[in-house]
N, C-alpha and C positions, 0 to 999 in steps of 0.2 A: 735481804738480798744485798750482796756486795757487787758493785760494778767497778771494774778496773778500766781506766782509760789510758791507752798507750799513745803518748805524744812524743816518744823518743824514736828518732830514726835509727836504723841499724848501722853497723859499721862494716866496711869492706876494704880489703887491701889486695895488692898484687904481690905475689912472691916471685921476684925476678930471678932469672937464671941467666948466666952469661956463658957463651954468647946466646942471643935470641935467634933461634934458627927457624926459618920458614922451610917447610918441606913440600915436595911435589909428589902428588899421588892422585889416584882416581881419575883417570881420563883427563888429564890436563888441569887439575885444580891445585892451587897452593893453599897450604894450611899452616897456621901458627898456633901451637898449643900453649895455652896460658892457664895458670891456676893461682889460687890464693885462699884467703880465709875470710869468713863473713860471720857475723853474729848479731843478735838482737836481745836485749835484756827484757823486752816486753812480750809482744805477741808471737815472735818468731819470724824468720825470713821466708818469703815466698819465692822471690826470684833474684837472680844476679844476671845482669846483661853486660856485654862488652861491645865496645865500638872502637875500631882502629881507623884512624884518619891520617892519611899521608899527604893531605893537601891535593892540589889539582894535578900533580904529576905522578901520584902513586895510587894504587887501587884502594877503593873504599867499599867495605862490605856491609855497611849498615849495622844496626844493633842485632846481636846474636845472643841467644839465651844459653847460659851456662848450666851444667849439671851440678846440682847441690847435694851435699851429704850433711844433713842437719846434725847427725850424731857427732861428726868430727869437726863441724864448722868449716869444711873445705868446699871450694867450688873449682870447676875446671871447664874449659871450652876448647874445642878444636876450631879455631876461628877460620872460616873459609873465605879466602880472598876472591873477589869476583873475577870473571873474565873481562877482557877489555871491552868496554861498552861501545867503542867505535866500530870495531870489526868483528866482535864476538869471538876472538881468539884469546887463548890464555896469555896473561901478562908474562913476557919472557923473563923478567927479573924483578921481583918485588922488593929487593933490598932497598933500604933507605930509612929515614927518620919518620916515625909515626907518633901520634898522640893516642894513647890508650885511655879511654874513658870508661869507668865502671859505674854501674847503677845498681843499687840494691834496694828492694822494696820489702817491707814487712807486711804481715797480715792485716794491720790496721791502715795500710796505705801510706805510711811514712816512707820517704825516699831519701837516699843519700847518694851523692856522686863524688867521684875522685878521679883525677887525671894523672897520668905518668908519661914521661917522654921515653920512647924506646928507639933503639937502632937495631933493625933486623937485617939479617943476611941469610943467604941460602947456601 
């Protein structure tokens, strides 16, 4: 019997496009479409998650799971920005500077994170 142990984390990156456009759709929700590449030399990638954090003055939508295409090593997510938590109304303008953090996990539980600075506009 041969046992292979995967101790190597996957890799993940963001394929930036300029300008970064936030779009308004669906009964008052803002979305930011992101994509990139991901891979793993060992057990294979199970999840890619994205987190946009604009600090205390901009919306924060928590970790959101991306769609994976293992055959092409591509991921994508329509990141949904939250409504205003104070009055439950849509954020009027989510433009601003955000930190994008990506997290990829492989089947063995190895995790990698990476961060990118983004400036979004609508």
